[in-house]
C-alpha angles and dihedrals in degrees: 000000000000121000091235117039117245093009089150090058097049118104118249090252091053089050094049091049091049091050092050093048090051093047092047091050091051092047089049093049093049092047090051090048093052093045091048090054092048099048097083090050092049089052090048092049094047090050090047091050093048092047093050092050091046093049092044092054095051094066 
């Protein structure tokens, strides 16, 4: 059974569009997964930078 019903009856343009949409969705999901994994590190880095600046000014 095919993943998309009637795949063999779709036009070539429709197949190409479907493949582009699926590829775009996969890239988007991968990007969101990577960004979600990096957000805590970005917050820690920003806090560390702020703390370093604040501590270096107090001397």
